[in-house]
N, C-alpha and C positions, 0 to 999 in steps of 0.2 A: 765543866758542864753546869755546875751550880751558879756560876757567875756570868758566863758569856751569854747564854740564852735570855736570862732576864734583862740583861743590859741591851741586847739587840731588840728585844720587845719594847723596852722603854724608849729607845731611840727611834723605833718605827712608829710608836704612838705619838712621839713628838715631831713626826714628819721629817726626820733626818735620813731615814731609810725608806725605801719601798721594797716590797717582797714580791716574788713571783715563783711559780712552780715550774719545773722542767722535768719531763719524763726521764726516767733512769732506765738503763739497760738491766740493772740489777735492783730489784726491790721497788719500793713505792717512789712516787715522784719526789724530787729533792727541792727544798726551798732555798732560793738565792736572795741575796740582799743587794740592793743598788743604792748608792749614795745619791740623795736628791740635791737640788741646788741649795736648799736651806742647809743640808748636811755639809756641803762643801764650805759654805760660809762659816758654819759652826766649827768645822775642823780647822779652818784657817785661823779663827779666833783662838781656839785652844792651842794651836801651834805657836801663835804669837805670844800668848801668855806663858807657855812653856819656855820659849826662847828668852823672854825677859827674866823669868825666874832663874833659869840656868845661868844667865849672864850675871845676875846678882849674887848667886852662890859662888860662882868663880871669882868674882871681884872680892867677896868677903874672904874666901880662902886665900887669895893672893895677899890681901891686906894682913891677914893673920900670920902668914908665912914671912912677910917682910918685917914684922915687929920684932 
């Protein structure tokens, strides 16, 4: 709780998410998050960076194992 909501708020402020409320059958309305077009591009960029990082780590580990 101490991490996810501040992160969602930051990403919403940066226009990667949009929020909307939907009535709930139990309790107050619930807030939902929807990824924007900018959010999709940002996610793809992060995914590409992750894949490159992961590939470099795997290459490094393989090289260390082969020595």
